[in-house]
C-alpha positions in Angstrom: -25.6 -10.5 -6.1 -26.8 -8.3 -3.2 -27.6 -4.6 -4.1 -26.0 -1.6 -3.1 -28.8 -0.3 -1.3 -29.5 -3.4 0.6 -25.9 -3.7 1.8 -25.3 -0.1 2.6 -27.9 1.9 3.6 -28.0 0.2 6.8 -25.1 1.4 9.1 -25.7 -1.6 11.4 -25.3 -4.0 8.2 -22.1 -2.2 7.7 -20.8 -2.5 11.2 -21.7 -6.2 10.8 -19.6 -6.4 7.8 -16.7 -4.9 9.6 -16.7 -7.1 12.3 -16.0 -9.9 10.0 -13.0 -8.2 8.6 -9.3 -9.7 9.1 -6.3 -7.7 10.5 -4.9 -5.3 7.8 -1.2 -6.4 8.8 0.5 -8.6 6.5 0.4 -12.4 7.5 2.4 -15.4 7.7 0.9 -16.7 4.3 2.0 -12.9 2.8 5.7 -13.4 4.0 5.6 -16.8 2.4 4.4 -15.8 -1.0 5.4 -12.3 -2.0 7.3 -11.3 1.0 10.2 -13.5 -0.4 10.5 -11.1 -3.1 9.7 -7.6 -1.4 9.3 -6.1 2.0 5.8 -5.9 3.0 6.3 -2.9 5.0 3.8 -0.7 2.7 1.3 -3.4 2.4 -1.9 -4.9 3.8 -2.9 -8.3 3.8 -4.1 -10.3 0.9 -6.8 -11.7 3.3 -7.8 -7.9 4.0 -7.7 -6.9 0.5 -9.8 -10.3 -0.7 -12.3 -9.4 2.1 -12.7 -5.5 0.9 -13.1 -6.6 -2.8 -15.8 -9.1 -1.8 -17.8 -6.6 -0.2 -17.4 -4.3 -3.5 -18.5 -6.9 -5.8 -21.6 -7.8 -3.6 -22.3 -4.3 -3.8 -21.9 -4.4 -7.4 -18.8 -2.2 -7.1 -16.3 -3.2 -9.9 -14.4 0.0 -10.7 -12.1 0.3 -8.0 -8.9 2.4 -7.4 -6.1 2.4 -5.1 -4.1 5.7 -5.3 -1.5 4.7 -2.8 -0.9 1.4 -3.8 2.2 0.3 -1.9 3.4 -3.1 -2.8 0.2 -3.9 -5.0 -1.6 -6.1 -2.8 -5.0 -5.0 -4.2 -3.6 -6.1 -7.7 -2.7 -9.6 -6.3 -6.0 -10.1 -4.4 -8.1 -8.8 -7.3 -6.5 -11.4 -10.1 -9.5 -13.9 -9.7 -11.9 -11.3 -9.9 -14.2 -9.4 -12.9 -13.0 -5.9 -11.8 -11.4 -2.9 -13.4 -8.8 -2.0 -11.0 -6.5 1.2 -11.3 -3.6 1.4 -9.1 -0.8 4.1 -8.8 1.8 5.6 -6.5 4.3 8.2 -6.3 7.1 5.6 -6.1 8.3 3.9 -9.3 8.9 0.9 -7.4 5.4 0.6 -5.9 3.8 1.1 -9.2 6.1 -1.8 -10.8 4.9 -3.5 -7.9 1.2 -3.3 -8.7 1.6 -4.2 -12.4 3.7 -7.2 -11.4 1.2 -8.6 -9.0 -1.4 -8.5 -11.8 0.9 -10.0 -14.6 0.2 -13.4 -16.3 2.4 -16.1 -15.0 3.8 -16.2 -18.7 4.9 -12.7 -18.8 6.9 -13.2 -15.7 8.7 -16.1 -17.1 9.5 -14.2 -20.0 11.0 -11.3 -18.2 13.0 -13.6 -15.9 14.3 -15.3 -18.8 15.3 -11.8 -20.5 16.9 -10.7 -17.2 18.9 -14.0 -17.2 20.0 -13.8 -20.6 21.1 -9.8 -20.3 22.8 -10.4 -17.0 25.0 -13.3 -17.9 26.5 -11.1 -20.6 27.7 -8.5 -18.7 31.3 -8.3 -17.1 31.6 -5.5 -14.4 33.8 -5.1 -11.0 31.2 -2.8 -9.6 27.4 -3.3 -8.9 26.7 0.3 -10.0 28.3 -0.4 -13.4 26.8 -4.0 -13.7 23.2 -2.3 -13.3 24.1 0.8 -15.9 25.1 -1.9 -18.3 22.1 -4.1 -17.7 19.6 -0.9 -18.5 21.7 0.3 -21.4 21.1 -3.4 -23.1 17.4 -3.4 -22.0 17.0 -0.1 -23.3 18.5 -1.0 -26.7 15.9 -4.1 -27.2 12.9 -1.9 -26.0 11.4 0.7 -28.6 10.1 3.2 -25.8 12.5 5.0 -23.5 12.5 3.2 -20.1 11.3 6.1 -18.4 8.2 5.9 -20.4 7.9 2.0 -19.5 8.1 3.1 -15.6 5.4 5.6 -16.1 2.8 3.0 -17.7 4.3 -0.4 -16.8 0.6 -2.0 -17.5 0.7 -1.0 -21.2 0.6 -4.4 -23.1 3.9 -3.6 -25.2 5.9 -2.4 -22.1 4.9 -5.1 -20.0 7.7 -7.9 -20.1 10.3 -5.0 -20.2 8.6 -3.3 -17.1 8.5 -6.8 -15.2 12.1 -7.2 -16.3 13.1 -3.8 -14.6 11.2 -4.7 -11.6 13.1 -7.9 -11.2 16.3 -6.0 -11.5 15.4 -3.5 -8.9 14.2 -6.5 -6.6 17.9 -7.7 -7.2 19.8 -4.7 -6.2 17.6 -4.8 -2.8 18.3 -8.2 -2.2 22.2 -7.6 -2.7 22.3 -4.6 -0.4 20.3 -7.0 2.5 22.9 -9.4 1.9 25.8 -7.1 2.5 24.3 -4.6 5.0 21.3 -5.8 6.3 18.2 -3.8 7.0 16.3 -2.0 10.1 12.3 -1.7 10.0 12.4 1.5 8.0 15.1 1.5 5.4 17.4 -0.7 3.6 20.9 -0.1 4.6 23.6 0.8 2.0 27.0 -1.4 2.1 30.3 0.7 2.8 31.8 -0.9 -0.1 30.2 -1.4 -3.6 29.2 -4.8 -4.2 31.8 -6.8 -7.0 30.0 -8.2 -10.4 29.9 -11.9 -9.1 27.9 -10.9 -6.1 25.5 -8.8 -8.1 25.2 -11.7 -10.8 24.4 -14.2 -7.8 22.0 -11.9 -6.3 20.0 -11.6 -10.0 20.2 -15.3 -9.9 18.4 -15.7 -6.8 15.7 -13.2 -7.3 14.8 -14.8 -10.8 14.5 -18.3 -9.0 12.2 -16.3 -6.2 10.2 -14.6 -9.1 9.6 -17.7 -10.9 8.6 -19.5 -7.4 5.9 -16.7 -6.9 4.6 -16.8 -10.5 4.1 -20.8 -10.2 1.7 -20.3 -7.2 -0.4 -17.5 -9.0 -4.0 -18.1 -9.9 -4.9 -17.4 -13.5 -6.3 -14.0 -14.1 -10.0 -13.6 -14.5 -11.0 -12.9 -18.4 -12.7 -10.1 -17.1 -10.1 -8.4 -14.9 -8.6 -5.2 -16.3 -5.8 -3.9 -13.8 -3.8 -0.9 -14.8 -0.6 0.8 -12.9 0.9 4.0 -13.2 3.7 5.9 -11.7 2.5 9.2 -10.4 1.5 11.0 -7.0 -2.1 11.3 -6.3 -2.3 15.1 -7.3 -1.1 14.4 -10.9 -3.3 11.8 -11.5 -5.8 12.5 -14.4 -8.9 11.0 -13.4 -12.3 11.7 -14.8 -14.8 12.7 -12.0 -17.0 9.9 -10.8 -14.9 7.2 -12.5 -14.9 4.8 -9.9 -17.3 2.9 -7.7 -14.8 2.4 -4.7 -11.5 3.3 -3.7 -9.5 0.9 -1.2 -6.3 2.1 -0.1 -3.9 2.6 2.8 -2.2 6.3 2.8 1.0 7.0 3.9 1.0 7.3 8.0 1.6 10.2 10.0 5.1 9.1 11.1 7.3 11.0 8.9 8.2 7.7 7.2 10.3 8.4 4.0 9.1 5.4 1.7 11.4 6.3 -1.0 14.7 5.6 1.3 12.9 2.3 2.9 13.3 0.8 -1.0 16.4 3.3 -1.8 18.4 0.4 -3.6 15.7 0.3 -6.0 14.3 3.8 -6.2 17.5 5.2 -6.6 18.3 2.9 -9.5 14.9 3.6 -11.4 15.0 7.3 -10.8 18.3 7.6 -12.4 17.1 5.5 -15.2 14.2 7.9 -15.5 16.2 11.1 -15.3 13.9 11.9 -12.1 15.0 14.1 -9.0 14.8 11.8 -6.1 14.5 14.8 -3.6 11.9 16.7 -5.1 10.1 13.4 -5.4 10.7 12.6 -1.7 9.5 16.1 -0.7 6.2 15.9 -2.7 5.3 12.5 -0.6 2.4 12.8 1.9 4.2 12.6 5.3 7.5 13.6 4.0 10.2 13.8 6.5 11.8 16.7 4.3 10.7 20.4 5.1 9.1 22.3 2.1 9.6 26.0 1.4 5.8 26.8 1.3 3.5 26.6 4.3 0.1 25.3 3.3 -2.8 27.7 3.7 -6.0 26.0 4.0 -8.8 25.7 6.8 -8.4 22.7 9.0 -10.6 21.2 11.5 -10.4 22.2 15.1 -9.3 18.6 16.0 -6.2 18.8 13.5 -5.4 22.4 15.1 -5.6 21.0 18.7 -2.9 18.3 17.6 -0.9 20.8 16.0 -0.7 23.2 18.8 0.2 20.5 21.2 3.4 19.4 19.2 4.2 23.3 18.3 4.4 24.0 21.9 6.3 20.7 23.0 9.5 21.8 24.8 11.4 19.1 23.0 14.3 19.9 20.6 12.8 21.0 17.3 9.3 20.6 17.8 7.9 23.9 16.2 11.0 24.4 13.9 10.7 20.8 12.3 8.1 18.1 13.7 5.2 20.6 13.8 5.9 21.5 10.2 5.8 17.8 9.1 2.6 17.0 10.8 1.0 20.4 9.4 2.3 19.0 6.0 0.6 15.7 6.6 -2.8 16.5 7.3 -2.8 19.4 4.8 -1.9 16.9 2.1 -4.5 14.5 3.3 -7.3 17.0 3.0 -6.2 17.5 -0.6 -6.2 13.9 -1.3 -9.5 13.4 0.3 -10.8 16.1 -2.1 -9.5 14.2 -5.0 -10.7 11.0 -3.9 -14.3 12.3 -3.2 -14.2 13.7 -6.7 -13.0 10.3 -8.2 -16.0 8.4 -6.5 -19.5 8.2 -8.2 -22.6 9.2 -5.9 -23.1 6.3 -3.4 -19.5 5.1 -3.9 -17.0 4.0 -0.8 -13.8 4.9 0.4 -12.1 2.3 2.5 -9.0 3.6 4.2 -6.5 1.7 6.1 -4.9 4.2 8.8 -2.8 4.0 12.0 -2.3 6.4 14.8 0.9 7.8 15.9 2.4 9.6 18.7 4.7 12.7 19.0 6.6 12.1 22.2 3.6 11.9 24.8 1.3 13.6 22.3 -1.3 11.1 20.7 -2.1 11.9 17.3 -5.4 10.1 16.6 -4.9 9.7 12.9 -8.2 8.0 12.0 -10.4 10.2 14.1 -8.6 13.4 12.4 -9.1 11.9 9.1 -12.8 11.3 9.5 -12.9 14.9 10.6 -11.3 16.0 7.3 -13.2 13.8 5.1 -16.6 14.9 6.6 -15.2 18.5 6.0 -14.6 17.7 2.1 -18.2 16.1 1.6 -17.7 12.4 3.1 -20.0 10.6 5.4 -18.7 8.1 8.1 -19.9 4.7 6.8 -18.4 2.5 9.4 -15.0 1.9 11.3 -13.1 -0.8 12.9 -10.1 -0.7 15.2 -7.2 -3.1 16.0 -4.4 -2.7 18.5 -0.9 -2.9 17.1 1.1 -5.0 18.9 4.7 -4.0 17.1 5.5 -0.5 16.5 8.8 2.0 15.6 8.5 3.7 19.3 9.7 0.6 20.9 13.2 1.1 19.2 13.5 4.5 21.0 14.8 4.5 24.5 13.2 8.0 25.3 9.5 6.7 24.0 10.0 3.3 25.9 10.7 6.0 29.2 8.3 8.6 28.8 5.2 6.4 27.9 6.1 2.8 28.2 2.5 1.7 27.9 1.3 3.5 24.9 -1.3 1.8 22.8 -1.7 2.5 18.9 -4.6 1.5 17.0 -4.6 0.5 13.3 -8.2 1.3 12.0 -10.3 0.5 8.6 -12.2 3.5 8.2 -15.3 3.4 5.7 -16.5 6.7 4.2 -19.5 7.2 1.8 -20.1 9.9 -1.0 
């Protein structure tokens, strides 16, 4: 195994490593595997995750975290590796994804069989009643409250129940898509609630897809220890200097509401856990919701310059709404970088996948700005690689196409060292 010093004390060596990096965007293979179960909108590719984990192991890093785990790609890519992996997310659906993708095949089969048995015994004319009865039946068979299961889905005594809940949530997404479809940023809500027959059929189809996914999974490495928790990064209780590396893709600065993207699942899970959806949505980094309090912390000049351009833009609500959204985003990311810096041991690495954006014709160079924020909290830039983004949401806007038809966006891998 290559030593940490040999691999990373040379900036040129790390740049050579990054030159070999695969594109972080999900691939055709990803879509043919996990993509049959869930949207890959909040995921990087398994190829990229495997590439970064290989670098970590060659550097002697086996204690790794992903505090913005999205659809849990890192847990899937790390199945066959001797690593201690900690993943988490503010979305309960994402936290379940991280646990599910590190599951034993036998656990997925047991949860699929449990869901099938429970669903067959439910009679309801409305999908909302159907899912409520299903969770009541599942709760009656589980010793712990289902909200606790959601909080710690990787705990051994919770796992099968957690995976049953996850397959149920996936079934509701499938149901909504079949009736109302989706667009690039959210799953649409049907105009009329689905009936029980359609709901049961969606569950059966999801169970079959879950079993197909499980059949292709490689065995877990006997020294693989993956835990997933449902919590925001600010509420994660991590002992300082616990990790060798952090590999993650934090929310992008484009006001995406990740709760709403997976709304059929998240509203079901939040209701089951008794949690307030709006409070959690407002807590997201990059939330489109406006908060009451304005963040008060020093920010680098590069951030202030972009914020000034957005605030002074003549278009409607630039100062009242959009400026505040970008301000919250960069202030929240500054706080997140402080936390991640504290979690890493000396010499540890942070790999971040980030993408720049535009506000109207104002370019927001997110990677550049996050590097400045990271340096301000004590990180050092160890390497970076950029890819041109081929497909972007601004293509959907006639205004954006007219104002800046040839705009270029980049997705970047930024590597920071402590």
